Backbone atoms as SQL, in Angstrom:
CREATE TABLE atoms (id INTEGER PRIMARY KEY, chain TEXT, resi INTEGER, resn TEXT, atom TEXT, x REAL, y REAL, z REAL);
INSERT INTO atoms VALUES
  (1, 'A', 1, 'MET', 'N', 110.703, 207.650, 103.413),
  (2, 'A', 1, 'MET', 'CA', 111.897, 206.950, 102.917),
  (3, 'A', 1, 'MET', 'C', 112.841, 206.572, 104.005),
  (4, 'A', 2, 'ARG', 'N', 113.038, 207.493, 104.980),
  (5, 'A', 2, 'ARG', 'CA', 113.914, 207.204, 106.082),
  (6, 'A', 2, 'ARG', 'C', 113.399, 206.061, 106.936),
  (7, 'A', 3, 'ARG', 'N', 112.096, 205.984, 107.138),
  (8, 'A', 3, 'ARG', 'CA', 111.483, 204.902, 107.945),
  (9, 'A', 3, 'ARG', 'C', 111.702, 203.550, 107.227),
  (10, 'A', 4, 'THR', 'N', 111.578, 203.568, 105.942),
  (11, 'A', 4, 'THR', 'CA', 111.757, 202.306, 105.166),
  (12, 'A', 4, 'THR', 'C', 113.187, 201.783, 105.329),
  (13, 'A', 5, 'VAL', 'N', 114.131, 202.693, 105.227),
  (14, 'A', 5, 'VAL', 'CA', 115.544, 202.335, 105.367),
  (15, 'A', 5, 'VAL', 'C', 115.829, 201.803, 106.751),
  (16, 'A', 6, 'LEU', 'N', 115.288, 202.479, 107.746),
  (17, 'A', 6, 'LEU', 'CA', 115.480, 202.038, 109.149),
  (18, 'A', 6, 'LEU', 'C', 114.783, 200.691, 109.360),
  (19, 'A', 7, 'ALA', 'N', 113.586, 200.481, 108.816),
  (20, 'A', 7, 'ALA', 'CA', 112.926, 199.219, 108.952),
  (21, 'A', 7, 'ALA', 'C', 113.715, 198.102, 108.301),
  (22, 'A', 8, 'LEU', 'N', 114.287, 198.320, 107.140),
  (23, 'A', 8, 'LEU', 'CA', 115.086, 197.314, 106.445),
  (24, 'A', 8, 'LEU', 'C', 116.329, 196.970, 107.263),
  (25, 'A', 9, 'LEU', 'N', 116.978, 198.040, 107.805),
  (26, 'A', 9, 'LEU', 'CA', 118.149, 197.747, 108.640),
  (27, 'A', 9, 'LEU', 'C', 117.797, 196.918, 109.841),
  (28, 'A', 10, 'ALA', 'N', 116.675, 197.263, 110.502),
  (29, 'A', 10, 'ALA', 'CA', 116.254, 196.511, 111.672),
  (30, 'A', 10, 'ALA', 'C', 116.004, 195.038, 111.353),
  (31, 'A', 11, 'VAL', 'N', 115.274, 194.800, 110.235),
  (32, 'A', 11, 'VAL', 'CA', 114.962, 193.448, 109.830),
  (33, 'A', 11, 'VAL', 'C', 116.281, 192.689, 109.469),
  (34, 'A', 12, 'GLY', 'N', 117.175, 193.396, 108.884),
  (35, 'A', 12, 'GLY', 'CA', 118.456, 192.727, 108.514),
  (36, 'A', 12, 'GLY', 'C', 119.268, 192.409, 109.789),
  (37, 'A', 13, 'ALA', 'N', 119.251, 193.241, 110.780),
  (38, 'A', 13, 'ALA', 'CA', 119.962, 192.971, 112.025),
  (39, 'A', 13, 'ALA', 'C', 119.299, 191.868, 112.783),
  (40, 'A', 14, 'LEU', 'N', 117.957, 191.753, 112.749),
  (41, 'A', 14, 'LEU', 'CA', 117.291, 190.645, 113.396),
  (42, 'A', 14, 'LEU', 'C', 117.526, 189.343, 112.725),
  (43, 'A', 15, 'ALA', 'N', 117.531, 189.344, 111.419),
  (44, 'A', 15, 'ALA', 'CA', 117.829, 188.133, 110.687),
  (45, 'A', 15, 'ALA', 'C', 119.262, 187.680, 110.911),
  (46, 'A', 16, 'GLY', 'N', 120.168, 188.591, 110.952),
  (47, 'A', 16, 'GLY', 'CA', 121.575, 188.263, 111.204),
  (48, 'A', 16, 'GLY', 'C', 121.830, 187.693, 112.607),
  (49, 'A', 17, 'ALA', 'N', 121.015, 188.183, 113.589),
  (50, 'A', 17, 'ALA', 'CA', 121.165, 187.711, 114.931),
  (51, 'A', 17, 'ALA', 'C', 120.658, 186.279, 115.084),
  (52, 'A', 18, 'CYS', 'N', 119.714, 185.914, 114.223),
  (53, 'A', 18, 'CYS', 'CA', 119.099, 184.621, 114.334),
  (54, 'A', 18, 'CYS', 'C', 119.888, 183.481, 113.727),
  (55, 'A', 19, 'SER', 'N', 120.753, 183.788, 112.782),
  (56, 'A', 19, 'SER', 'CA', 121.553, 182.734, 112.105),
  (57, 'A', 19, 'SER', 'C', 122.699, 182.323, 112.952),
  (58, 'A', 20, 'PRO', 'N', 123.032, 180.988, 112.889),
  (59, 'A', 20, 'PRO', 'CA', 124.184, 180.543, 113.713),
  (60, 'A', 20, 'PRO', 'C', 125.511, 181.027, 113.127),
  (61, 'A', 21, 'PRO', 'N', 126.503, 181.231, 113.912),
  (62, 'A', 21, 'PRO', 'CA', 127.795, 181.680, 113.434),
  (63, 'A', 21, 'PRO', 'C', 128.420, 180.673, 112.535),
  (64, 'A', 22, 'ALA', 'N', 129.058, 181.151, 111.456),
  (65, 'A', 22, 'ALA', 'CA', 129.737, 180.268, 110.546),
  (66, 'A', 22, 'ALA', 'C', 131.051, 179.765, 111.084),
  (67, 'A', 23, 'GLU', 'N', 131.627, 180.447, 112.060),
  (68, 'A', 23, 'GLU', 'CA', 132.887, 180.012, 112.626),
  (69, 'A', 23, 'GLU', 'C', 132.783, 179.983, 114.127),
  (70, 'A', 24, 'THR', 'N', 133.578, 179.201, 114.729),
  (71, 'A', 24, 'THR', 'CA', 133.714, 179.130, 116.149),
  (72, 'A', 24, 'THR', 'C', 134.504, 180.320, 116.642),
  (73, 'A', 25, 'PRO', 'N', 134.481, 180.703, 117.929),
  (74, 'A', 25, 'PRO', 'CA', 135.199, 181.864, 118.368),
  (75, 'A', 25, 'PRO', 'C', 136.718, 181.788, 118.082),
  (76, 'A', 26, 'GLY', 'N', 137.301, 180.625, 117.948),
  (77, 'A', 26, 'GLY', 'CA', 138.719, 180.480, 117.684),
  (78, 'A', 26, 'GLY', 'C', 139.074, 180.751, 116.277),
  (79, 'A', 27, 'GLY', 'N', 138.115, 181.031, 115.381),
  (80, 'A', 27, 'GLY', 'CA', 138.378, 181.288, 113.995),
  (81, 'A', 27, 'GLY', 'C', 138.306, 180.083, 113.109),
  (82, 'A', 28, 'GLU', 'N', 137.975, 178.945, 113.669),
  (83, 'A', 28, 'GLU', 'CA', 137.892, 177.682, 112.916),
  (84, 'A', 28, 'GLU', 'C', 136.419, 177.506, 112.514),
  (85, 'A', 29, 'PRO', 'N', 136.180, 176.910, 111.385),
  (86, 'A', 29, 'PRO', 'CA', 134.776, 176.629, 110.959),
  (87, 'A', 29, 'PRO', 'C', 134.161, 175.638, 111.929),
  (88, 'A', 30, 'ALA', 'N', 132.860, 175.812, 112.146),
  (89, 'A', 30, 'ALA', 'CA', 132.121, 174.958, 113.056),
  (90, 'A', 30, 'ALA', 'C', 132.016, 173.568, 112.407),
  (91, 'A', 31, 'ALA', 'N', 132.234, 172.534, 113.200),
  (92, 'A', 31, 'ALA', 'CA', 132.156, 171.175, 112.706),
  (93, 'A', 31, 'ALA', 'C', 130.712, 170.726, 112.661),
  (94, 'A', 32, 'ALA', 'N', 130.320, 170.177, 111.509),
  (95, 'A', 32, 'ALA', 'CA', 128.953, 169.667, 111.326),
  (96, 'A', 32, 'ALA', 'C', 128.904, 168.328, 112.018),
  (97, 'A', 33, 'PRO', 'N', 127.784, 168.091, 112.713),
  (98, 'A', 33, 'PRO', 'CA', 127.630, 166.747, 113.392),
  (99, 'A', 33, 'PRO', 'C', 127.623, 165.636, 112.303),
  (100, 'A', 34, 'VAL', 'N', 128.324, 164.586, 112.623),
  (101, 'A', 34, 'VAL', 'CA', 128.415, 163.492, 111.671),
  (102, 'A', 34, 'VAL', 'C', 127.564, 162.327, 112.169),
  (103, 'A', 35, 'ALA', 'N', 126.650, 161.855, 111.380),
  (104, 'A', 35, 'ALA', 'CA', 125.838, 160.747, 111.741),
  (105, 'A', 35, 'ALA', 'C', 126.600, 159.471, 111.547),
  (106, 'A', 36, 'PRO', 'N', 126.468, 158.481, 112.458),
  (107, 'A', 36, 'PRO', 'CA', 127.182, 157.215, 112.229),
  (108, 'A', 36, 'PRO', 'C', 126.634, 156.509, 111.011),
  (109, 'A', 37, 'ALA', 'N', 127.573, 155.776, 110.361),
  (110, 'A', 37, 'ALA', 'CA', 127.164, 155.023, 109.181),
  (111, 'A', 37, 'ALA', 'C', 126.219, 153.875, 109.583),
  (112, 'A', 38, 'PRO', 'N', 125.148, 153.609, 108.720),
  (113, 'A', 38, 'PRO', 'CA', 124.269, 152.523, 109.124),
  (114, 'A', 38, 'PRO', 'C', 124.995, 151.202, 109.034),
  (115, 'A', 39, 'GLU', 'N', 124.618, 150.352, 109.985),
  (116, 'A', 39, 'GLU', 'CA', 125.210, 149.037, 110.016),
  (117, 'A', 39, 'GLU', 'C', 124.187, 147.961, 109.928),
  (118, 'A', 40, 'MET', 'N', 124.506, 146.923, 109.171),
  (119, 'A', 40, 'MET', 'CA', 123.631, 145.819, 109.068),
  (120, 'A', 40, 'MET', 'C', 123.723, 144.890, 110.304),
  (121, 'A', 41, 'PRO', 'N', 122.679, 144.339, 110.791),
  (122, 'A', 41, 'PRO', 'CA', 122.728, 143.444, 111.911),
  (123, 'A', 41, 'PRO', 'C', 123.581, 142.225, 111.527),
  (124, 'A', 42, 'ALA', 'N', 124.237, 141.618, 112.509),
  (125, 'A', 42, 'ALA', 'CA', 125.144, 140.511, 112.235),
  (126, 'A', 42, 'ALA', 'C', 124.389, 139.302, 111.659),
  (127, 'A', 43, 'ASP', 'N', 123.053, 139.152, 112.010),
  (128, 'A', 43, 'ASP', 'CA', 122.320, 138.019, 111.560),
  (129, 'A', 43, 'ASP', 'C', 121.537, 138.283, 110.278),
  (130, 'A', 44, 'ALA', 'N', 121.809, 139.460, 109.631),
  (131, 'A', 44, 'ALA', 'CA', 121.046, 139.790, 108.399),
  (132, 'A', 44, 'ALA', 'C', 121.558, 138.956, 107.209),
  (133, 'A', 45, 'PRO', 'N', 120.633, 138.578, 106.332),
  (134, 'A', 45, 'PRO', 'CA', 121.119, 137.777, 105.174),
  (135, 'A', 45, 'PRO', 'C', 121.919, 138.655, 104.260),
  (136, 'A', 46, 'PRO', 'N', 122.804, 138.088, 103.400),
  (137, 'A', 46, 'PRO', 'CA', 123.601, 138.897, 102.520),
  (138, 'A', 46, 'PRO', 'C', 122.752, 139.675, 101.531),
  (139, 'A', 47, 'GLN', 'N', 123.154, 140.861, 101.210),
  (140, 'A', 47, 'GLN', 'CA', 122.425, 141.698, 100.287),
  (141, 'A', 47, 'GLN', 'C', 123.119, 141.737, 98.954),
  (142, 'A', 48, 'GLU', 'N', 122.353, 141.719, 97.912),
  (143, 'A', 48, 'GLU', 'CA', 122.881, 141.765, 96.547),
  (144, 'A', 48, 'GLU', 'C', 122.275, 142.916, 95.801),
  (145, 'A', 49, 'GLU', 'N', 123.046, 143.573, 95.003),
  (146, 'A', 49, 'GLU', 'CA', 122.494, 144.557, 94.070),
  (147, 'A', 49, 'GLU', 'C', 122.023, 143.831, 92.837),
  (148, 'A', 50, 'VAL', 'N', 120.812, 144.191, 92.437),
  (149, 'A', 50, 'VAL', 'CA', 120.139, 143.511, 91.318),
  (150, 'A', 50, 'VAL', 'C', 120.016, 144.428, 90.156),
  (151, 'A', 51, 'ASP', 'N', 120.395, 144.029, 88.975),
  (152, 'A', 51, 'ASP', 'CA', 120.176, 144.801, 87.776),
  (153, 'A', 51, 'ASP', 'C', 118.756, 144.662, 87.376),
  (154, 'A', 52, 'PRO', 'N', 117.969, 145.786, 87.270),
  (155, 'A', 52, 'PRO', 'CA', 116.538, 145.699, 86.937),
  (156, 'A', 52, 'PRO', 'C', 116.292, 145.121, 85.587),
  (157, 'A', 53, 'ALA', 'N', 117.263, 145.130, 84.667),
  (158, 'A', 53, 'ALA', 'CA', 117.039, 144.617, 83.344),
  (159, 'A', 53, 'ALA', 'C', 116.992, 143.054, 83.343),
  (160, 'A', 54, 'VAL', 'N', 117.524, 142.433, 84.385),
  (161, 'A', 54, 'VAL', 'CA', 117.540, 140.973, 84.407),
  (162, 'A', 54, 'VAL', 'C', 116.649, 140.417, 85.514),
  (163, 'A', 55, 'VAL', 'N', 115.846, 141.239, 86.071),
  (164, 'A', 55, 'VAL', 'CA', 114.921, 140.784, 87.146),
  (165, 'A', 55, 'VAL', 'C', 113.948, 139.769, 86.611),
  (166, 'A', 56, 'ILE', 'N', 113.761, 138.656, 87.263),
  (167, 'A', 56, 'ILE', 'CA', 112.815, 137.655, 86.832),
  (168, 'A', 56, 'ILE', 'C', 111.484, 137.982, 87.535),
  (169, 'A', 57, 'THR', 'N', 110.448, 138.160, 86.811),
  (170, 'A', 57, 'THR', 'CA', 109.152, 138.544, 87.378),
  (171, 'A', 57, 'THR', 'C', 108.497, 137.256, 87.947),
  (172, 'A', 58, 'PRO', 'N', 107.796, 137.369, 89.020),
  (173, 'A', 58, 'PRO', 'CA', 107.067, 136.244, 89.584),
  (174, 'A', 58, 'PRO', 'C', 106.042, 135.688, 88.619),
  (175, 'A', 59, 'ALA', 'N', 105.710, 134.405, 88.765),
  (176, 'A', 59, 'ALA', 'CA', 104.662, 133.807, 87.908),
  (177, 'A', 59, 'ALA', 'C', 103.350, 134.498, 88.138),
  (178, 'A', 60, 'GLY', 'N', 102.705, 134.791, 87.010),
  (179, 'A', 60, 'GLY', 'CA', 101.384, 135.452, 87.065),
  (180, 'A', 60, 'GLY', 'C', 101.532, 136.954, 87.008),
  (181, 'A', 61, 'ALA', 'N', 102.705, 137.526, 87.227),
  (182, 'A', 61, 'ALA', 'CA', 102.865, 138.973, 87.217),
  (183, 'A', 61, 'ALA', 'C', 102.978, 139.403, 85.740),
  (184, 'A', 62, 'PRO', 'N', 102.489, 140.577, 85.426),
  (185, 'A', 62, 'PRO', 'CA', 102.588, 141.043, 84.032),
  (186, 'A', 62, 'PRO', 'C', 104.047, 141.245, 83.654),
  (187, 'A', 63, 'VAL', 'N', 104.432, 140.830, 82.437),
  (188, 'A', 63, 'VAL', 'CA', 105.762, 140.996, 81.944),
  (189, 'A', 63, 'VAL', 'C', 105.848, 142.302, 81.162),
  (190, 'A', 64, 'SER', 'N', 106.931, 143.044, 81.328),
  (191, 'A', 64, 'SER', 'CA', 107.051, 144.279, 80.595),
  (192, 'A', 64, 'SER', 'C', 107.197, 143.989, 79.125),
  (193, 'A', 65, 'CYS', 'N', 106.801, 144.890, 78.352),
  (194, 'A', 65, 'CYS', 'CA', 106.827, 144.680, 76.870),
  (195, 'A', 65, 'CYS', 'C', 108.329, 144.558, 76.461),
  (196, 'A', 66, 'LEU', 'N', 109.172, 145.313, 77.129),
  (197, 'A', 66, 'LEU', 'CA', 110.604, 145.318, 76.808),
  (198, 'A', 66, 'LEU', 'C', 111.144, 143.902, 77.009),
  (199, 'A', 67, 'ASN', 'N', 110.759, 143.231, 78.057),
  (200, 'A', 67, 'ASN', 'CA', 111.238, 141.888, 78.313),
  (201, 'A', 67, 'ASN', 'C', 110.492, 140.827, 77.459),
  (202, 'A', 68, 'ASP', 'N', 109.292, 141.175, 77.041),
  (203, 'A', 68, 'ASP', 'CA', 108.514, 140.267, 76.287),
  (204, 'A', 68, 'ASP', 'C', 108.895, 140.149, 74.833),
  (205, 'A', 69, 'ILE', 'N', 109.103, 141.296, 74.164),
  (206, 'A', 69, 'ILE', 'CA', 109.362, 141.253, 72.711),
  (207, 'A', 69, 'ILE', 'C', 110.666, 141.929, 72.317),
  (208, 'A', 70, 'GLY', 'N', 111.398, 142.415, 73.262),
  (209, 'A', 70, 'GLY', 'CA', 112.708, 142.996, 72.977),
  (210, 'A', 70, 'GLY', 'C', 112.621, 144.563, 72.830),
  (211, 'A', 71, 'GLU', 'N', 113.789, 145.151, 72.894),
  (212, 'A', 71, 'GLU', 'CA', 113.844, 146.615, 72.913),
  (213, 'A', 71, 'GLU', 'C', 113.314, 147.303, 71.686),
  (214, 'A', 72, 'GLU', 'N', 113.780, 146.794, 70.499),
  (215, 'A', 72, 'GLU', 'CA', 113.416, 147.428, 69.217),
  (216, 'A', 72, 'GLU', 'C', 111.883, 147.360, 68.966),
  (217, 'A', 73, 'ALA', 'N', 111.343, 146.128, 69.065),
  (218, 'A', 73, 'ALA', 'CA', 109.922, 145.961, 68.840),
  (219, 'A', 73, 'ALA', 'C', 109.068, 146.653, 69.838),
  (220, 'A', 74, 'ALA', 'N', 109.481, 146.631, 71.119),
  (221, 'A', 74, 'ALA', 'CA', 108.723, 147.351, 72.127),
  (222, 'A', 74, 'ALA', 'C', 108.677, 148.835, 71.900),
  (223, 'A', 75, 'GLN', 'N', 109.840, 149.409, 71.483),
  (224, 'A', 75, 'GLN', 'CA', 109.895, 150.850, 71.206),
  (225, 'A', 75, 'GLN', 'C', 109.001, 151.218, 69.995),
  (226, 'A', 76, 'ARG', 'N', 108.969, 150.361, 69.002),
  (227, 'A', 76, 'ARG', 'CA', 108.069, 150.615, 67.844),
  (228, 'A', 76, 'ARG', 'C', 106.597, 150.636, 68.294),
  (229, 'A', 77, 'LEU', 'N', 106.219, 149.728, 69.167),
  (230, 'A', 77, 'LEU', 'CA', 104.846, 149.654, 69.673),
  (231, 'A', 77, 'LEU', 'C', 104.557, 150.909, 70.482),
  (232, 'A', 78, 'VAL', 'N', 105.507, 151.333, 71.307),
  (233, 'A', 78, 'VAL', 'CA', 105.313, 152.536, 72.136),
  (234, 'A', 78, 'VAL', 'C', 105.218, 153.820, 71.252),
  (235, 'A', 79, 'ASP', 'N', 106.046, 153.910, 70.215),
  (236, 'A', 79, 'ASP', 'CA', 105.949, 155.008, 69.264),
  (237, 'A', 79, 'ASP', 'C', 104.593, 155.057, 68.588),
  (238, 'A', 80, 'ARG', 'N', 104.056, 153.916, 68.202),
  (239, 'A', 80, 'ARG', 'CA', 102.676, 153.906, 67.575),
  (240, 'A', 80, 'ARG', 'C', 101.638, 154.362, 68.558),
  (241, 'A', 81, 'CYS', 'N', 101.773, 153.908, 69.829),
  (242, 'A', 81, 'CYS', 'CA', 100.859, 154.278, 70.882),
  (243, 'A', 81, 'CYS', 'C', 100.855, 155.768, 71.149),
  (244, 'A', 82, 'ILE', 'N', 102.019, 156.326, 71.256),
  (245, 'A', 82, 'ILE', 'CA', 102.143, 157.763, 71.479),
  (246, 'A', 82, 'ILE', 'C', 101.587, 158.576, 70.328),
  (247, 'A', 83, 'ALA', 'N', 101.768, 158.059, 69.123),
  (248, 'A', 83, 'ALA', 'CA', 101.278, 158.787, 67.967),
  (249, 'A', 83, 'ALA', 'C', 99.732, 158.819, 67.883),
  (250, 'A', 84, 'VAL', 'N', 99.032, 157.814, 68.383),
  (251, 'A', 84, 'VAL', 'CA', 97.577, 157.781, 68.223),
  (252, 'A', 84, 'VAL', 'C', 96.803, 158.125, 69.497),
  (253, 'A', 85, 'SER', 'N', 97.408, 158.019, 70.665),
  (254, 'A', 85, 'SER', 'CA', 96.720, 158.160, 71.923),
  (255, 'A', 85, 'SER', 'C', 96.403, 159.635, 72.229),
  (256, 'A', 86, 'PRO', 'N', 95.146, 160.000, 72.518),
  (257, 'A', 86, 'PRO', 'CA', 94.824, 161.371, 72.956),
  (258, 'A', 86, 'PRO', 'C', 94.965, 161.565, 74.438),
  (259, 'A', 87, 'ALA', 'N', 95.287, 160.542, 75.156),
  (260, 'A', 87, 'ALA', 'CA', 95.365, 160.640, 76.605),
  (261, 'A', 87, 'ALA', 'C', 96.486, 161.525, 77.020),
  (262, 'A', 88, 'THR', 'N', 96.317, 162.240, 78.181),
  (263, 'A', 88, 'THR', 'CA', 97.415, 163.057, 78.671),
  (264, 'A', 88, 'THR', 'C', 98.527, 162.255, 79.286),
  (265, 'A', 89, 'ARG', 'N', 98.163, 161.114, 79.832),
  (266, 'A', 89, 'ARG', 'CA', 99.175, 160.189, 80.398),
  (267, 'A', 89, 'ARG', 'C', 98.865, 158.789, 79.954),
  (268, 'A', 90, 'PRO', 'N', 99.118, 158.516, 78.684),
  (269, 'A', 90, 'PRO', 'CA', 98.783, 157.198, 78.140),
  (270, 'A', 90, 'PRO', 'C', 99.756, 156.112, 78.698),
  (271, 'A', 91, 'PRO', 'N', 99.350, 154.873, 78.654),
  (272, 'A', 91, 'PRO', 'CA', 100.163, 153.805, 79.101),
  (273, 'A', 91, 'PRO', 'C', 101.236, 153.381, 78.096),
  (274, 'A', 92, 'CYS', 'N', 101.720, 154.303, 77.289),
  (275, 'A', 92, 'CYS', 'CA', 102.661, 154.047, 76.239),
  (276, 'A', 92, 'CYS', 'C', 104.071, 154.031, 76.858),
  (277, 'A', 93, 'ASN', 'N', 104.449, 152.897, 77.417),
  (278, 'A', 93, 'ASN', 'CA', 105.780, 152.818, 78.041),
  (279, 'A', 93, 'ASN', 'C', 106.208, 151.374, 77.965),
  (280, 'A', 94, 'VAL', 'N', 107.479, 151.184, 77.621),
  (281, 'A', 94, 'VAL', 'CA', 108.040, 149.849, 77.449),
  (282, 'A', 94, 'VAL', 'C', 107.980, 149.003, 78.721),
  (283, 'A', 95, 'ALA', 'N', 107.844, 149.672, 79.851),
  (284, 'A', 95, 'ALA', 'CA', 107.774, 148.969, 81.124),
  (285, 'A', 95, 'ALA', 'C', 106.405, 148.312, 81.335),
  (286, 'A', 96, 'ASN', 'N', 105.432, 148.765, 80.587),
  (287, 'A', 96, 'ASN', 'CA', 104.061, 148.155, 80.705),
  (288, 'A', 96, 'ASN', 'C', 103.973, 146.926, 79.815),
  (289, 'A', 97, 'ALA', 'N', 102.934, 146.145, 80.085),
  (290, 'A', 97, 'ALA', 'CA', 102.732, 144.948, 79.281),
  (291, 'A', 97, 'ALA', 'C', 102.329, 145.319, 77.850),
  (292, 'A', 98, 'CYS', 'N', 102.779, 144.558, 76.873),
  (293, 'A', 98, 'CYS', 'CA', 102.491, 144.793, 75.447),
  (294, 'A', 98, 'CYS', 'C', 100.984, 144.875, 75.204),
  (295, 'A', 99, 'GLU', 'N', 100.209, 144.003, 75.936),
  (296, 'A', 99, 'GLU', 'CA', 98.755, 143.989, 75.755),
  (297, 'A', 99, 'GLU', 'C', 98.163, 145.322, 76.125),
  (298, 'A', 100, 'LEU', 'N', 98.659, 145.897, 77.214),
  (299, 'A', 100, 'LEU', 'CA', 98.155, 147.194, 77.672),
  (300, 'A', 100, 'LEU', 'C', 98.465, 148.299, 76.641),
  (301, 'A', 101, 'ILE', 'N', 99.598, 148.277, 76.060),
  (302, 'A', 101, 'ILE', 'CA', 99.983, 149.277, 75.047),
  (303, 'A', 101, 'ILE', 'C', 99.126, 149.029, 73.802),
  (304, 'A', 102, 'GLN', 'N', 98.944, 147.821, 73.358),
  (305, 'A', 102, 'GLN', 'CA', 98.174, 147.535, 72.192),
  (306, 'A', 102, 'GLN', 'C', 96.687, 147.871, 72.424),
  (307, 'A', 103, 'ASP', 'N', 96.198, 147.637, 73.614),
  (308, 'A', 103, 'ASP', 'CA', 94.788, 148.013, 73.961),
  (309, 'A', 103, 'ASP', 'C', 94.629, 149.542, 73.871),
  (310, 'A', 104, 'GLU', 'N', 95.625, 150.327, 74.258),
  (311, 'A', 104, 'GLU', 'CA', 95.522, 151.776, 74.174),
  (312, 'A', 104, 'GLU', 'C', 95.523, 152.209, 72.694),
  (313, 'A', 105, 'ILE', 'N', 96.319, 151.509, 71.838),
  (314, 'A', 105, 'ILE', 'CA', 96.326, 151.793, 70.403),
  (315, 'A', 105, 'ILE', 'C', 94.912, 151.468, 69.830),
  (316, 'A', 106, 'ASP', 'N', 94.380, 150.328, 70.138),
  (317, 'A', 106, 'ASP', 'CA', 93.084, 149.897, 69.631),
  (318, 'A', 106, 'ASP', 'C', 91.983, 150.913, 70.125),
  (319, 'A', 107, 'ARG', 'N', 91.990, 151.243, 71.420),
  (320, 'A', 107, 'ARG', 'CA', 91.022, 152.183, 71.943),
  (321, 'A', 107, 'ARG', 'C', 91.078, 153.521, 71.264),
  (322, 'A', 108, 'SER', 'N', 92.287, 154.015, 71.029),
  (323, 'A', 108, 'SER', 'CA', 92.457, 155.287, 70.394),
  (324, 'A', 108, 'SER', 'C', 92.027, 155.299, 68.955),
  (325, 'A', 109, 'CYS', 'N', 92.339, 154.225, 68.264),
  (326, 'A', 109, 'CYS', 'CA', 91.938, 154.137, 66.847),
  (327, 'A', 109, 'CYS', 'C', 90.446, 153.952, 66.646),
  (328, 'A', 110, 'GLU', 'N', 89.767, 153.320, 67.625),
  (329, 'A', 110, 'GLU', 'CA', 88.370, 153.128, 67.561),
  (330, 'A', 110, 'GLU', 'C', 87.532, 154.437, 67.718),
  (331, 'A', 111, 'MET', 'N', 88.253, 155.475, 68.221),
  (332, 'A', 111, 'MET', 'CA', 87.581, 156.778, 68.414),
  (333, 'A', 111, 'MET', 'C', 87.292, 157.537, 67.146),
  (334, 'A', 112, 'TYR', 'N', 87.994, 157.156, 66.038),
  (335, 'A', 112, 'TYR', 'CA', 87.767, 157.849, 64.777),
  (336, 'A', 112, 'TYR', 'C', 86.422, 157.311, 64.186),
  (337, 'A', 113, 'THR', 'N', 85.652, 158.257, 63.667),
  (338, 'A', 113, 'THR', 'CA', 84.406, 157.921, 63.013),
  (339, 'A', 113, 'THR', 'C', 84.715, 157.408, 61.600),
  (340, 'A', 114, 'PRO', 'N', 83.784, 156.726, 60.932),
  (341, 'A', 114, 'PRO', 'CA', 84.058, 156.186, 59.640),
  (342, 'A', 114, 'PRO', 'C', 84.469, 157.235, 58.568),
  (343, 'A', 115, 'GLY', 'N', 84.061, 158.473, 58.692),
  (344, 'A', 115, 'GLY', 'CA', 84.400, 159.458, 57.757),
  (345, 'A', 115, 'GLY', 'C', 85.774, 160.142, 57.976),
  (346, 'A', 116, 'GLU', 'N', 86.298, 159.928, 59.183),
  (347, 'A', 116, 'GLU', 'CA', 87.553, 160.580, 59.545),
  (348, 'A', 116, 'GLU', 'C', 88.734, 159.776, 58.997),
  (349, 'A', 117, 'ALA', 'N', 89.832, 160.538, 58.670),
  (350, 'A', 117, 'ALA', 'CA', 91.046, 159.881, 58.231),
  (351, 'A', 117, 'ALA', 'C', 91.803, 159.390, 59.453),
  (352, 'A', 118, 'ARG', 'N', 92.059, 158.074, 59.513),
  (353, 'A', 118, 'ARG', 'CA', 92.806, 157.564, 60.619),
  (354, 'A', 118, 'ARG', 'C', 94.319, 157.639, 60.377),
  (355, 'A', 119, 'PRO', 'N', 95.092, 157.842, 61.410),
  (356, 'A', 119, 'PRO', 'CA', 96.560, 157.884, 61.241),
  (357, 'A', 119, 'PRO', 'C', 97.044, 156.558, 60.733),
  (358, 'A', 120, 'PRO', 'N', 98.213, 156.541, 60.049),
  (359, 'A', 120, 'PRO', 'CA', 98.746, 155.249, 59.542),
  (360, 'A', 120, 'PRO', 'C', 99.162, 154.312, 60.650),
  (361, 'A', 121, 'GLN', 'N', 99.383, 154.810, 61.842),
  (362, 'A', 121, 'GLN', 'CA', 99.717, 153.919, 62.977),
  (363, 'A', 121, 'GLN', 'C', 98.563, 153.040, 63.384),
  (364, 'A', 122, 'CYS', 'N', 97.337, 153.443, 63.022),
  (365, 'A', 122, 'CYS', 'CA', 96.150, 152.574, 63.320),
  (366, 'A', 122, 'CYS', 'C', 96.068, 151.386, 62.370),
  (367, 'A', 123, 'GLU', 'N', 96.673, 151.497, 61.234),
  (368, 'A', 123, 'GLU', 'CA', 96.636, 150.439, 60.221),
  (369, 'A', 123, 'GLU', 'C', 97.721, 149.371, 60.346),
  (370, 'A', 124, 'ALA', 'N', 98.724, 149.668, 61.212),
  (371, 'A', 124, 'ALA', 'CA', 99.894, 148.742, 61.314),
  (372, 'A', 124, 'ALA', 'C', 99.520, 147.538, 62.098);
């Protein structure tokens, strides 16, 4: 028991010796080094903050279901997808293309055999 206590005291003393002092010798807190603020080069083009809700997708890029059919309809499609998909990480997300979400619903509903009862979300 005595050896354990002495060992713990020794470890505590070593750990305390390794940590930097919280205050300078004058009693004032040590000043943390301050990194200079990043600066844009003088010849850099102006930067704008862009709202992701109004981003225009490039031609040929898949359009999110949210932007394609609107928030309410996209959420209904996602809810149907979540209800029928057995996947652990299904593509049921309004940020994905509506076709991808509908394909997941179709794929999931095709997994039912003719004798099984299909969820009502497969019939919509």
